[in-house]
N, CA, C, O and the ligand as a Tripos MOL2 file, in Angstrom:
@<TRIPOS>MOLECULE
protein
  309   307    78     0     0
PROTEIN
NO_CHARGES

@<TRIPOS>ATOM
      1 N           0.8350   -1.1940    0.0000 N.3       1 MET1
      2 CA          0.0000    0.0000    0.0000 C.3       1 MET1
      3 C           0.8780    1.2540    0.0000 C.2       1 MET1
      4 O           1.7440    1.3950    0.8630 O.2       1 MET1
      5 N           0.6740    2.1440   -0.9290 N.am      2 PRO2
      6 CA          1.5610    3.3140   -1.0230 C.3       2 PRO2
      7 C           1.2670    4.3670    0.0490 C.2       2 PRO2
      8 O           0.1610    4.4620    0.5820 O.2       2 PRO2
      9 N           2.2870    5.1370    0.3320 N.am      3 ILE3
     10 CA          2.1350    6.2570    1.2630 C.3       3 ILE3
     11 C           1.9000    7.5260    0.4520 C.2       3 ILE3
     12 O           2.6320    7.8120   -0.4950 O.2       3 ILE3
     13 N           0.8900    8.2710    0.8240 N.am      4 TYR4
     14 CA          0.6140    9.5400    0.1640 C.3       4 TYR4
     15 C           0.8880   10.6750    1.1290 C.2       4 TYR4
     16 O           0.6450   10.5720    2.3310 O.2       4 TYR4
     17 N           1.3950   11.7480    0.5770 N.am      5 GLU5
     18 CA          1.6960   12.9010    1.4100 C.3       5 GLU5
     19 C           0.6870   14.0090    1.1240 C.2       5 GLU5
     20 O           0.3170   14.2660   -0.0210 O.2       5 GLU5
     21 N           0.2630   14.6440    2.1910 N.am      6 TYR6
     22 CA         -0.7320   15.6970    2.0770 C.3       6 TYR6
     23 C          -0.2520   16.9340    2.8130 C.2       6 TYR6
     24 O           0.5560   16.8610    3.7380 O.2       6 TYR6
     25 N          -0.7720   18.0700    2.3770 N.am      7 VAL7
     26 CA         -0.5240   19.2960    3.1210 C.3       7 VAL7
     27 C          -1.8690   19.9510    3.3840 C.2       7 VAL7
     28 O          -2.7040   20.0720    2.4870 O.2       7 VAL7
     29 N          -2.0650   20.3710    4.6290 N.am      8 CYS8
     30 CA         -3.3260   20.9810    5.0290 C.3       8 CYS8
     31 C          -3.3550   22.4230    4.5540 C.2       8 CYS8
     32 O          -2.4120   23.1790    4.7860 O.2       8 CYS8
     33 N          -4.4360   22.8010    3.8900 N.am      9 GLU9
     34 CA         -4.5300   24.1670    3.3930 C.3       9 GLU9
     35 C          -4.9620   25.1320    4.4850 C.2       9 GLU9
     36 O          -4.9380   26.3480    4.2930 O.2       9 GLU9
     37 N          -5.3510   24.5980    5.6100 N.am     10 THR10
     38 CA         -5.7700   25.4540    6.7210 C.3      10 THR10
     39 C          -4.5920   25.8120    7.6200 C.2      10 THR10
     40 O          -4.3820   26.9840    7.9300 O.2      10 THR10
     41 N          -3.8270   24.8140    8.0350 N.am     11 CYS11
     42 CA         -2.7180   25.0830    8.9520 C.3      11 CYS11
     43 C          -1.3630   24.7760    8.3160 C.2      11 CYS11
     44 O          -0.3180   24.9470    8.9440 O.2      11 CYS11
     45 N          -1.3940   24.3160    7.0510 N.am     12 HIS12
     46 CA         -0.1810   24.0550    6.2810 C.3      12 HIS12
     47 C           0.7050   22.9680    6.8700 C.2      12 HIS12
     48 O           1.8990   22.8960    6.5780 O.2      12 HIS12
     49 N           0.1230   22.1460    7.6810 N.am     13 ARG13
     50 CA          0.8840   21.0340    8.2210 C.3      13 ARG13
     51 C           0.9920   19.9340    7.1620 C.2      13 ARG13
     52 O           0.0350   19.6610    6.4380 O.2      13 ARG13
     53 N           2.1460   19.3210    7.0850 N.am     14 GLU14
     54 CA          2.3410   18.2210    6.1470 C.3      14 GLU14
     55 C           2.2720   16.9010    6.8930 C.2      14 GLU14
     56 O           2.8270   16.7540    7.9820 O.2      14 GLU14
     57 N           1.5910   15.9590    6.2990 N.am     15 PHE15
     58 CA          1.4950   14.6490    6.9250 C.3      15 PHE15
     59 C           1.3250   13.6070    5.8410 C.2      15 PHE15
     60 O           1.0010   13.9310    4.6990 O.2      15 PHE15
     61 N           1.5420   12.3610    6.2020 N.am     16 SER16
     62 CA          1.4220   11.2950    5.2260 C.3      16 SER16
     63 C           0.4310   10.2540    5.7090 C.2      16 SER16
     64 O           0.2620   10.0340    6.9080 O.2      16 SER16
     65 N          -0.2120    9.6260    4.7550 N.am     17 LEU17
     66 CA         -1.2000    8.6040    5.0630 C.3      17 LEU17
     67 C          -0.9240    7.3690    4.2330 C.2      17 LEU17
     68 O          -0.6040    7.4450    3.0470 O.2      17 LEU17
     69 N          -1.0570    6.2380    4.8870 N.am     18 LEU18
     70 CA         -0.9310    4.9670    4.1940 C.3      18 LEU18
     71 C          -2.3350    4.5260    3.7960 C.2      18 LEU18
     72 O          -3.1620    4.2160    4.6530 O.2      18 LEU18
     73 N          -2.5960    4.5010    2.5070 N.am     19 ARG19
     74 CA         -3.9620    4.1760    2.0830 C.3      19 ARG19
     75 C          -3.9510    3.5350    0.7080 C.2      19 ARG19
     76 O          -3.0080    3.7180   -0.0630 O.2      19 ARG19
     77 N          -4.9950    2.7880    0.4030 N.am     20 PRO20
     78 CA         -5.0560    2.1250   -0.8970 C.3      20 PRO20
     79 C          -5.0250    3.1390   -2.0360 C.2      20 PRO20
     80 O          -5.4630    4.2800   -1.8890 O.2      20 PRO20
     81 N          -4.4990    2.6950   -3.1670 N.am     21 MET21
     82 CA         -4.3390    3.5810   -4.3070 C.3      21 MET21
     83 C          -5.6690    4.1990   -4.7420 C.2      21 MET21
     84 O          -5.7160    5.3600   -5.1500 O.2      21 MET21
     85 N          -6.7460    3.4200   -4.6530 N.am     22 ASN22
     86 CA         -8.0220    3.9430   -5.1190 C.3      22 ASN22
     87 C          -8.6650    4.9100   -4.1350 C.2      22 ASN22
     88 O          -9.7370    5.4580   -4.3920 O.2      22 ASN22
     89 N          -7.9890    5.1140   -2.9970 N.am     23 GLN23
     90 CA         -8.5010    6.1020   -2.0460 C.3      23 GLN23
     91 C          -7.5490    7.2770   -1.8990 C.2      23 GLN23
     92 O          -7.6590    8.0720   -0.9650 O.2      23 GLN23
     93 N          -6.6130    7.3740   -2.8360 N.am     24 ALA24
     94 CA         -5.5950    8.4180   -2.7290 C.3      24 ALA24
     95 C          -6.2010    9.8110   -2.6940 C.2      24 ALA24
     96 O          -5.6930   10.6920   -2.0010 O.2      24 ALA24
     97 N          -7.2790   10.0170   -3.4340 N.am     25 ASP25
     98 CA         -7.8880   11.3320   -3.4960 C.3      25 ASP25
     99 C          -9.1510   11.4340   -2.6490 C.2      25 ASP25
    100 O          -9.8900   12.4140   -2.7360 O.2      25 ASP25
    101 N          -9.3870   10.4300   -1.8410 N.am     26 SER26
    102 CA        -10.5390   10.4990   -0.9500 C.3      26 SER26
    103 C         -10.2910   11.5460    0.1250 C.2      26 SER26
    104 O          -9.1480   11.7940    0.5100 O.2      26 SER26
    105 N         -11.3540   12.1500    0.6010 N.am     27 PRO27
    106 CA        -11.1890   13.1650    1.6480 C.3      27 PRO27
    107 C         -10.5710   12.5710    2.9050 C.2      27 PRO27
    108 O         -10.8650   11.4380    3.2840 O.2      27 PRO27
    109 N          -9.7260   13.3410    3.5310 N.am     28 ALA28
    110 CA         -9.1240   12.9190    4.7870 C.3      28 ALA28
    111 C          -8.9720   14.1450    5.6630 C.2      28 ALA28
    112 O          -8.8780   15.2690    5.1700 O.2      28 ALA28
    113 N          -8.9480   13.9240    6.9400 N.am     29 GLY29
    114 CA         -8.8290   15.0440    7.8620 C.3      29 GLY29
    115 C          -7.3870   15.3290    8.2110 C.2      29 GLY29
    116 O          -6.5770   14.4130    8.3510 O.2      29 GLY29
    117 N          -7.0730   16.5980    8.3490 N.am     30 CYS30
    118 CA         -5.7440   16.9930    8.7950 C.3      30 CYS30
    119 C          -5.5100   16.4300   10.1910 C.2      30 CYS30
    120 O          -6.3790   16.5190   11.0580 O.2      30 CYS30
    121 N          -4.3380   15.8530   10.4000 N.am     31 GLU31
    122 CA         -4.0780   15.2450   11.7020 C.3      31 GLU31
    123 C          -3.8730   16.2890   12.7930 C.2      31 GLU31
    124 O          -3.9230   15.9670   13.9800 O.2      31 GLU31
    125 N          -3.6440   17.5270   12.3990 N.am     32 ALA32
    126 CA         -3.4210   18.5690   13.3960 C.3      32 ALA32
    127 C          -4.6900   19.3400   13.7260 C.2      32 ALA32
    128 O          -5.0120   19.5250   14.9000 O.2      32 ALA32
    129 N          -5.4170   19.7930   12.7020 N.am     33 CYS33
    130 CA         -6.5710   20.6540   12.9640 C.3      33 CYS33
    131 C          -7.8850   19.9970   12.5860 C.2      33 CYS33
    132 O          -8.9520   20.5040   12.9320 O.2      33 CYS33
    133 N          -7.8240   18.8700   11.8760 N.am     34 GLY34
    134 CA         -9.0340   18.1370   11.5740 C.3      34 GLY34
    135 C          -9.7800   18.6220   10.3410 C.2      34 GLY34
    136 O         -10.7710   18.0150    9.9350 O.2      34 GLY34
    137 N          -9.3140   19.7070    9.7470 N.am     35 HIS35
    138 CA         -9.9760   20.1970    8.5440 C.3      35 HIS35
    139 C          -9.7260   19.2570    7.3740 C.2      35 HIS35
    140 O          -8.7060   18.5700    7.3190 O.2      35 HIS35
    141 N         -10.6600   19.2380    6.4490 N.am     36 THR36
    142 CA        -10.5270   18.3330    5.3090 C.3      36 THR36
    143 C         -10.0660   19.0680    4.0500 C.2      36 THR36
    144 O         -10.0790   18.5040    2.9550 O.2      36 THR36
    145 N          -9.6600   20.3210    4.2100 N.am     37 GLN37
    146 CA         -9.1160   21.0560    3.0690 C.3      37 GLN37
    147 C          -7.6380   20.7030    2.9320 C.2      37 GLN37
    148 O          -6.7630   21.4650    3.3450 O.2      37 GLN37
    149 N          -7.3730   19.5340    2.3440 N.am     38 ILE38
    150 CA         -5.9880   19.1070    2.2020 C.3      38 ILE38
    151 C          -5.6700   18.8740    0.7380 C.2      38 ILE38
    152 O          -6.5470   18.5700   -0.0700 O.2      38 ILE38
    153 N          -4.4160   19.0220    0.4220 N.am     39 LYS39
    154 CA         -3.9340   18.8220   -0.9280 C.3      39 LYS39
    155 C          -2.9630   17.6640   -0.9260 C.2      39 LYS39
    156 O          -2.1270   17.5450   -0.0300 O.2      39 LYS39
    157 N          -3.0730   16.8190   -1.9190 N.am     40 ARG40
    158 CA         -2.1430   15.6940   -1.9920 C.3      40 ARG40
    159 C          -0.8650   16.1290   -2.6970 C.2      40 ARG40
    160 O          -0.9060   16.7680   -3.7490 O.2      40 ARG40
    161 N           0.2490   15.7790   -2.1120 N.am     41 LYS41
    162 CA          1.5340   16.0610   -2.7410 C.3      41 LYS41
    163 C           1.9860   14.8330   -3.5150 C.2      41 LYS41
    164 O           1.4700   13.7340   -3.3160 O.2      41 LYS41
    165 N           2.9450   15.0310   -4.3910 N.am     42 LEU42
    166 CA          3.4990   13.8930   -5.1140 C.3      42 LEU42
    167 C           4.3070   13.0510   -4.1490 C.2      42 LEU42
    168 O           5.1500   13.5700   -3.4180 O.2      42 LEU42
    169 N           4.0560   11.7840   -4.1450 N.am     43 SER43
    170 CA          4.7640   10.9010   -3.2300 C.3      43 SER43
    171 C           5.9350   10.2420   -3.9400 C.2      43 SER43
    172 O           6.0950   10.3570   -5.1550 O.2      43 SER43
    173 N           6.7400    9.5560   -3.1610 N.am     44 LEU44
    174 CA          7.8570    8.8230   -3.7450 C.3      44 LEU44
    175 C           7.3590    7.7780   -4.7260 C.2      44 LEU44
    176 O           7.9930    7.4800   -5.7380 O.2      44 LEU44
    177 N           6.2100    7.2380   -4.3900 N.am     45 PHE45
    178 CA          5.6420    6.1790   -5.2090 C.3      45 PHE45
    179 C           5.4090    6.6510   -6.6320 C.2      45 PHE45
    180 O           5.6390    5.8970   -7.5780 O.2      45 PHE45
    181 N           4.9560    7.8890   -6.7990 N.am     46 SER46
    182 CA          4.6350    8.3710   -8.1350 C.3      46 SER46
    183 C           5.8570    8.8960   -8.8670 C.2      46 SER46
    184 O           5.7280    9.4340   -9.9670 O.2      46 SER46
    185 N           7.0480    8.7540   -8.2810 N.am     47 ALA47
    186 CA          8.2540    9.1260   -8.9980 C.3      47 ALA47
    187 C           8.6580    8.0350   -9.9830 C.2      47 ALA47
    188 O           9.6720    8.1470  -10.6700 O.2      47 ALA47
    189 N           7.8680    7.0040  -10.0390 N.am     48 HIS48
    190 CA          8.1630    5.9150  -10.9530 C.3      48 HIS48
    191 C           7.2890    5.9970  -12.1900 C.2      48 HIS48
    192 O           6.1770    6.5230  -12.1390 O.2      48 HIS48
    193 N           7.7810    5.4870  -13.2810 N.am     49 ASN49
    194 CA          6.9860    5.4460  -14.4980 C.3      49 ASN49
    195 C           5.8230    4.4840  -14.3260 C.2      49 ASN49
    196 O           5.7990    3.6710  -13.4030 O.2      49 ASN49
    197 N           4.8730    4.5890  -15.2200 N.am     50 SER50
    198 CA          3.6790    3.7680  -15.0980 C.3      50 SER50
    199 C           3.9810    2.2840  -15.2930 C.2      50 SER50
    200 O           3.2080    1.4260  -14.8680 O.2      50 SER50
    201 N           5.1000    1.9910  -15.9310 N.am     51 ASP51
    202 CA          5.4210    0.5780  -16.1140 C.3      51 ASP51
    203 C           6.1410   -0.0020  -14.8990 C.2      51 ASP51
    204 O           6.5140   -1.1750  -14.9030 O.2      51 ASP51
    205 N           6.3380    0.8080  -13.8610 N.am     52 GLY52
    206 CA          6.8870    0.3080  -12.6260 C.3      52 GLY52
    207 C           8.3880    0.4410  -12.4930 C.2      52 GLY52
    208 O           8.9490    0.1260  -11.4430 O.2      52 GLY52
    209 N           9.0530    0.9100  -13.5560 N.am     53 LYS53
    210 CA         10.5020    1.0610  -13.4670 C.3      53 LYS53
    211 C          10.8500    2.4190  -12.8650 C.2      53 LYS53
    212 O          10.1380    3.3990  -13.0830 O.2      53 LYS53
    213 N          11.9160    2.4750  -12.1270 N.am     54 ALA54
    214 CA         12.3850    3.7390  -11.5920 C.3      54 ALA54
    215 C          12.8710    4.6220  -12.7330 C.2      54 ALA54
    216 O          13.4200    4.1360  -13.7220 O.2      54 ALA54
    217 N          12.6620    5.9250  -12.5800 N.am     55 VAL55
    218 CA         13.0370    6.8520  -13.6410 C.3      55 VAL55
    219 C          14.5370    6.8030  -13.9060 C.2      55 VAL55
    220 O          14.9640    6.7580  -15.0600 O.2      55 VAL55
    221 N          15.3260    6.8120  -12.8530 N.am     56 ALA56
    222 CA         16.7660    6.8050  -13.0020 C.3      56 ALA56
    223 C          17.3260    5.4540  -12.5720 C.2      56 ALA56
    224 O          18.3490    5.3950  -11.8900 O.2      56 ALA56
    225 N          16.6840    4.4090  -12.9520 N.am     57 GLY57
    226 CA         17.0980    3.0920  -12.5120 C.3      57 GLY57
    227 C          18.1720    2.4880  -13.3850 C.2      57 GLY57
    228 O          18.7310    3.1440  -14.2630 O.2      57 GLY57
    229 N          18.4440    1.2450  -13.1300 N.am     58 THR58
    230 CA         19.4340    0.5460  -13.9180 C.3      58 THR58
    231 C          18.7900   -0.0360  -15.1720 C.2      58 THR58
    232 O          17.5680   -0.0200  -15.3200 O.2      58 THR58
    233 N          19.5940   -0.5280  -16.0340 N.am     59 GLY59
    234 CA         19.0510   -1.1290  -17.2420 C.3      59 GLY59
    235 C          19.2350   -0.2300  -18.4450 C.2      59 GLY59
    236 O          20.0210    0.7170  -18.4020 O.2      59 GLY59
    237 N          18.5290   -0.5130  -19.4970 N.am     60 GLY60
    238 CA         18.7000    0.2540  -20.7010 C.3      60 GLY60
    239 C          20.0110   -0.0840  -21.3690 C.2      60 GLY60
    240 O          20.4910   -1.2140  -21.2890 O.2      60 GLY60
    241 N          20.5950    0.9180  -22.0380 N.am     61 SER61
    242 CA         21.8170    0.6630  -22.7770 C.3      61 SER61
    243 C          23.0630    0.8860  -21.9340 C.2      61 SER61
    244 O          24.1740    0.5830  -22.3690 O.2      61 SER61
    245 N          22.8750    1.4230  -20.7080 N.am     62 SER62
    246 CA         24.0260    1.7140  -19.8750 C.3      62 SER62
    247 C          24.4410    0.4910  -19.0810 C.2      62 SER62
    248 O          23.6100   -0.3530  -18.7480 O.2      62 SER62
    249 N          25.7230    0.3980  -18.7790 N.am     63 CYS63
    250 CA         26.1920   -0.6650  -17.9150 C.3      63 CYS63
    251 C          26.4640   -0.0980  -16.5330 C.2      63 CYS63
    252 O          26.3580    1.1120  -16.3360 O.2      63 CYS63
    253 N          26.8090   -0.9390  -15.5760 N.am     64 SER64
    254 CA         26.9900   -0.4930  -14.2010 C.3      64 SER64
    255 C          28.1910    0.4360  -14.0530 C.2      64 SER64
    256 O          28.3060    1.1400  -13.0500 O.2      64 SER64
    257 N          29.0780    0.4460  -15.0320 N.am     65 GLY65
    258 CA         30.2430    1.3140  -14.9520 C.3      65 GLY65
    259 C          29.9560    2.7340  -15.3790 C.2      65 GLY65
    260 O          30.8280    3.5980  -15.2830 O.2      65 GLY65
    261 N          28.7330    2.9940  -15.8540 N.am     66 CYS66
    262 CA         28.3950    4.3030  -16.4110 C.3      66 CYS66
    263 C          28.0530    5.3560  -15.3580 C.2      66 CYS66
    264 O          27.8430    6.5220  -15.6930 O.2      66 CYS66
    265 N          27.9970    4.9560  -14.1010 N.am     67 ALA67
    266 CA         27.5110    5.8650  -13.0700 C.3      67 ALA67
    267 C          28.3120    7.1570  -13.0200 C.2      67 ALA67
    268 O          27.7380    8.2180  -12.7740 O.2      67 ALA67
    269 N          29.6000    7.1000  -13.2410 N.am     68 GLY68
    270 CA         30.4260    8.2860  -13.1260 C.3      68 GLY68
    271 C          30.4700    9.1310  -14.3860 C.2      68 GLY68
    272 O          31.1250   10.1740  -14.3940 O.2      68 GLY68
    273 N          29.8000    8.7220  -15.4420 N.am     69 GLY69
    274 CA         29.8330    9.5020  -16.6820 C.3      69 GLY69
    275 C          30.3050    8.6510  -17.8310 C.2      69 GLY69
    276 O          29.6210    7.7150  -18.2450 O.2      69 GLY69
    277 N          31.4870    8.9760  -18.3540 N.am     70 SER70
    278 CA         31.9900    8.2030  -19.4710 C.3      70 SER70
    279 C          32.3890    6.8010  -19.0100 C.2      70 SER70
    280 O          32.8300    6.6130  -17.8760 O.2      70 SER70
    281 N          32.2330    5.8560  -19.8700 N.am     71 CYS71
    282 CA         32.4270    4.4650  -19.4880 C.3      71 CYS71
    283 C          33.2130    3.7510  -20.5690 C.2      71 CYS71
    284 O          32.8710    3.8250  -21.7490 O.2      71 CYS71
    285 N          34.2470    3.0740  -20.1700 N.am     72 SER72
    286 CA         35.0580    2.3920  -21.1640 C.3      72 SER72
    287 C          34.5090    1.0050  -21.5160 C.2      72 SER72
    288 O          34.8580    0.4360  -22.5500 O.2      72 SER72
    289 N          33.6470    0.4710  -20.6440 N.am     73 SER73
    290 CA         33.2060   -0.8950  -20.8990 C.3      73 SER73
    291 C          32.0180   -0.9800  -21.8380 C.2      73 SER73
    292 O          31.8150   -2.0220  -22.4620 O.2      73 SER73
    293 N          31.2180    0.0830  -21.9630 N.am     74 CYS74
    294 CA         30.1150    0.0150  -22.9090 C.3      74 CYS74
    295 C          30.1060    1.1880  -23.8700 C.2      74 CYS74
    296 O          29.3010    1.2110  -24.8010 O.2      74 CYS74
    297 N          30.9910    2.1740  -23.6680 N.am     75 GLY75
    298 CA         31.0810    3.2610  -24.6140 C.3      75 GLY75
    299 C          30.1040    4.3820  -24.3770 C.2      75 GLY75
    300 O          30.0810    5.3460  -25.1410 O.2      75 GLY75
    301 N          29.2890    4.2840  -23.3330 N.am     76 GLN76
    302 CA         28.3540    5.3640  -23.0340 C.3      76 GLN76
    303 C          29.1010    6.6160  -22.6170 C.2      76 GLN76
    304 O          30.1250    6.5330  -21.9380 O.2      76 GLN76
    305 N          28.6050    7.7580  -23.0110 N.am     77 GLY77
    306 CA         29.1530    9.0310  -22.5740 C.3      77 GLY77
    307 C          30.2850    9.4340  -23.4690 C.2      77 GLY77
    308 O          30.8870   10.4890  -23.2670 O.2      77 GLY77
    309 ZN         -4.5840   21.4210    9.4160 Zn       78 ZN78
@<TRIPOS>BOND
     1     1     2 1
     2     2     3 1
     3     3     4 2
     4     3     5 am
     5     5     6 1
     6     6     7 1
     7     7     8 2
     8     7     9 am
     9     9    10 1
    10    10    11 1
    11    11    12 2
    12    11    13 am
    13    13    14 1
    14    14    15 1
    15    15    16 2
    16    15    17 am
    17    17    18 1
    18    18    19 1
    19    19    20 2
    20    19    21 am
    21    21    22 1
    22    22    23 1
    23    23    24 2
    24    23    25 am
    25    25    26 1
    26    26    27 1
    27    27    28 2
    28    27    29 am
    29    29    30 1
    30    30    31 1
    31    31    32 2
    32    31    33 am
    33    33    34 1
    34    34    35 1
    35    35    36 2
    36    35    37 am
    37    37    38 1
    38    38    39 1
    39    39    40 2
    40    39    41 am
    41    41    42 1
    42    42    43 1
    43    43    44 2
    44    43    45 am
    45    45    46 1
    46    46    47 1
    47    47    48 2
    48    47    49 am
    49    49    50 1
    50    50    51 1
    51    51    52 2
    52    51    53 am
    53    53    54 1
    54    54    55 1
    55    55    56 2
    56    55    57 am
    57    57    58 1
    58    58    59 1
    59    59    60 2
    60    59    61 am
    61    61    62 1
    62    62    63 1
    63    63    64 2
    64    63    65 am
    65    65    66 1
    66    66    67 1
    67    67    68 2
    68    67    69 am
    69    69    70 1
    70    70    71 1
    71    71    72 2
    72    71    73 am
    73    73    74 1
    74    74    75 1
    75    75    76 2
    76    75    77 am
    77    77    78 1
    78    78    79 1
    79    79    80 2
    80    79    81 am
    81    81    82 1
    82    82    83 1
    83    83    84 2
    84    83    85 am
    85    85    86 1
    86    86    87 1
    87    87    88 2
    88    87    89 am
    89    89    90 1
    90    90    91 1
    91    91    92 2
    92    91    93 am
    93    93    94 1
    94    94    95 1
    95    95    96 2
    96    95    97 am
    97    97    98 1
    98    98    99 1
    99    99   100 2
   100    99   101 am
   101   101   102 1
   102   102   103 1
   103   103   104 2
   104   103   105 am
   105   105   106 1
   106   106   107 1
   107   107   108 2
   108   107   109 am
   109   109   110 1
   110   110   111 1
   111   111   112 2
   112   111   113 am
   113   113   114 1
   114   114   115 1
   115   115   116 2
   116   115   117 am
   117   117   118 1
   118   118   119 1
   119   119   120 2
   120   119   121 am
   121   121   122 1
   122   122   123 1
   123   123   124 2
   124   123   125 am
   125   125   126 1
   126   126   127 1
   127   127   128 2
   128   127   129 am
   129   129   130 1
   130   130   131 1
   131   131   132 2
   132   131   133 am
   133   133   134 1
   134   134   135 1
   135   135   136 2
   136   135   137 am
   137   137   138 1
   138   138   139 1
   139   139   140 2
   140   139   141 am
   141   141   142 1
   142   142   143 1
   143   143   144 2
   144   143   145 am
   145   145   146 1
   146   146   147 1
   147   147   148 2
   148   147   149 am
   149   149   150 1
   150   150   151 1
   151   151   152 2
   152   151   153 am
   153   153   154 1
   154   154   155 1
   155   155   156 2
   156   155   157 am
   157   157   158 1
   158   158   159 1
   159   159   160 2
   160   159   161 am
   161   161   162 1
   162   162   163 1
   163   163   164 2
   164   163   165 am
   165   165   166 1
   166   166   167 1
   167   167   168 2
   168   167   169 am
   169   169   170 1
   170   170   171 1
   171   171   172 2
   172   171   173 am
   173   173   174 1
   174   174   175 1
   175   175   176 2
   176   175   177 am
   177   177   178 1
   178   178   179 1
   179   179   180 2
   180   179   181 am
   181   181   182 1
   182   182   183 1
   183   183   184 2
   184   183   185 am
   185   185   186 1
   186   186   187 1
   187   187   188 2
   188   187   189 am
   189   189   190 1
   190   190   191 1
   191   191   192 2
   192   191   193 am
   193   193   194 1
   194   194   195 1
   195   195   196 2
   196   195   197 am
   197   197   198 1
   198   198   199 1
   199   199   200 2
   200   199   201 am
   201   201   202 1
   202   202   203 1
   203   203   204 2
   204   203   205 am
   205   205   206 1
   206   206   207 1
   207   207   208 2
   208   207   209 am
   209   209   210 1
   210   210   211 1
   211   211   212 2
   212   211   213 am
   213   213   214 1
   214   214   215 1
   215   215   216 2
   216   215   217 am
   217   217   218 1
   218   218   219 1
   219   219   220 2
   220   219   221 am
   221   221   222 1
   222   222   223 1
   223   223   224 2
   224   223   225 am
   225   225   226 1
   226   226   227 1
   227   227   228 2
   228   227   229 am
   229   229   230 1
   230   230   231 1
   231   231   232 2
   232   231   233 am
   233   233   234 1
   234   234   235 1
   235   235   236 2
   236   235   237 am
   237   237   238 1
   238   238   239 1
   239   239   240 2
   240   239   241 am
   241   241   242 1
   242   242   243 1
   243   243   244 2
   244   243   245 am
   245   245   246 1
   246   246   247 1
   247   247   248 2
   248   247   249 am
   249   249   250 1
   250   250   251 1
   251   251   252 2
   252   251   253 am
   253   253   254 1
   254   254   255 1
   255   255   256 2
   256   255   257 am
   257   257   258 1
   258   258   259 1
   259   259   260 2
   260   259   261 am
   261   261   262 1
   262   262   263 1
   263   263   264 2
   264   263   265 am
   265   265   266 1
   266   266   267 1
   267   267   268 2
   268   267   269 am
   269   269   270 1
   270   270   271 1
   271   271   272 2
   272   271   273 am
   273   273   274 1
   274   274   275 1
   275   275   276 2
   276   275   277 am
   277   277   278 1
   278   278   279 1
   279   279   280 2
   280   279   281 am
   281   281   282 1
   282   282   283 1
   283   283   284 2
   284   283   285 am
   285   285   286 1
   286   286   287 1
   287   287   288 2
   288   287   289 am
   289   289   290 1
   290   290   291 1
   291   291   292 2
   292   291   293 am
   293   293   294 1
   294   294   295 1
   295   295   296 2
   296   295   297 am
   297   297   298 1
   298   298   299 1
   299   299   300 2
   300   299   301 am
   301   301   302 1
   302   302   303 1
   303   303   304 2
   304   303   305 am
   305   305   306 1
   306   306   307 1
   307   307   308 2
@<TRIPOS>SUBSTRUCTURE
     1 MET1         2 RESIDUE 1 A MET
     2 PRO2         6 RESIDUE 1 A PRO
     3 ILE3        10 RESIDUE 1 A ILE
     4 TYR4        14 RESIDUE 1 A TYR
     5 GLU5        18 RESIDUE 1 A GLU
     6 TYR6        22 RESIDUE 1 A TYR
     7 VAL7        26 RESIDUE 1 A VAL
     8 CYS8        30 RESIDUE 1 A CYS
     9 GLU9        34 RESIDUE 1 A GLU
    10 THR10       38 RESIDUE 1 A THR
    11 CYS11       42 RESIDUE 1 A CYS
    12 HIS12       46 RESIDUE 1 A HIS
    13 ARG13       50 RESIDUE 1 A ARG
    14 GLU14       54 RESIDUE 1 A GLU
    15 PHE15       58 RESIDUE 1 A PHE
    16 SER16       62 RESIDUE 1 A SER
    17 LEU17       66 RESIDUE 1 A LEU
    18 LEU18       70 RESIDUE 1 A LEU
    19 ARG19       74 RESIDUE 1 A ARG
    20 PRO20       78 RESIDUE 1 A PRO
    21 MET21       82 RESIDUE 1 A MET
    22 ASN22       86 RESIDUE 1 A ASN
    23 GLN23       90 RESIDUE 1 A GLN
    24 ALA24       94 RESIDUE 1 A ALA
    25 ASP25       98 RESIDUE 1 A ASP
    26 SER26      102 RESIDUE 1 A SER
    27 PRO27      106 RESIDUE 1 A PRO
    28 ALA28      110 RESIDUE 1 A ALA
    29 GLY29      114 RESIDUE 1 A GLY
    30 CYS30      118 RESIDUE 1 A CYS
    31 GLU31      122 RESIDUE 1 A GLU
    32 ALA32      126 RESIDUE 1 A ALA
    33 CYS33      130 RESIDUE 1 A CYS
    34 GLY34      134 RESIDUE 1 A GLY
    35 HIS35      138 RESIDUE 1 A HIS
    36 THR36      142 RESIDUE 1 A THR
    37 GLN37      146 RESIDUE 1 A GLN
    38 ILE38      150 RESIDUE 1 A ILE
    39 LYS39      154 RESIDUE 1 A LYS
    40 ARG40      158 RESIDUE 1 A ARG
    41 LYS41      162 RESIDUE 1 A LYS
    42 LEU42      166 RESIDUE 1 A LEU
    43 SER43      170 RESIDUE 1 A SER
    44 LEU44      174 RESIDUE 1 A LEU
    45 PHE45      178 RESIDUE 1 A PHE
    46 SER46      182 RESIDUE 1 A SER
    47 ALA47      186 RESIDUE 1 A ALA
    48 HIS48      190 RESIDUE 1 A HIS
    49 ASN49      194 RESIDUE 1 A ASN
    50 SER50      198 RESIDUE 1 A SER
    51 ASP51      202 RESIDUE 1 A ASP
    52 GLY52      206 RESIDUE 1 A GLY
    53 LYS53      210 RESIDUE 1 A LYS
    54 ALA54      214 RESIDUE 1 A ALA
    55 VAL55      218 RESIDUE 1 A VAL
    56 ALA56      222 RESIDUE 1 A ALA
    57 GLY57      226 RESIDUE 1 A GLY
    58 THR58      230 RESIDUE 1 A THR
    59 GLY59      234 RESIDUE 1 A GLY
    60 GLY60      238 RESIDUE 1 A GLY
    61 SER61      242 RESIDUE 1 A SER
    62 SER62      246 RESIDUE 1 A SER
    63 CYS63      250 RESIDUE 1 A CYS
    64 SER64      254 RESIDUE 1 A SER
    65 GLY65      258 RESIDUE 1 A GLY
    66 CYS66      262 RESIDUE 1 A CYS
    67 ALA67      266 RESIDUE 1 A ALA
    68 GLY68      270 RESIDUE 1 A GLY
    69 GLY69      274 RESIDUE 1 A GLY
    70 SER70      278 RESIDUE 1 A SER
    71 CYS71      282 RESIDUE 1 A CYS
    72 SER72      286 RESIDUE 1 A SER
    73 SER73      290 RESIDUE 1 A SER
    74 CYS74      294 RESIDUE 1 A CYS
    75 GLY75      298 RESIDUE 1 A GLY
    76 GLN76      302 RESIDUE 1 A GLN
    77 GLY77      306 RESIDUE 1 A GLY
    78 ZN78       309 GROUP 0 **** ****
């Protein structure tokens, strides 16, 4: 179950909630003031592409030696 981060528009407190994906945009109360005027922030979970791979992950045409830039083992960079 992903963690979603919210910020309260009333008191601007930031908090996170563990909730099912289909309830990500469901109303929730601020843990500090109880108001339901909250905005969802982008979570770590949504930093991934829709196919589930990390944006800056491994794979592709680069080899493990490419991390520092130019690479002699695969020619990247
Ligand atoms: Zn609040």
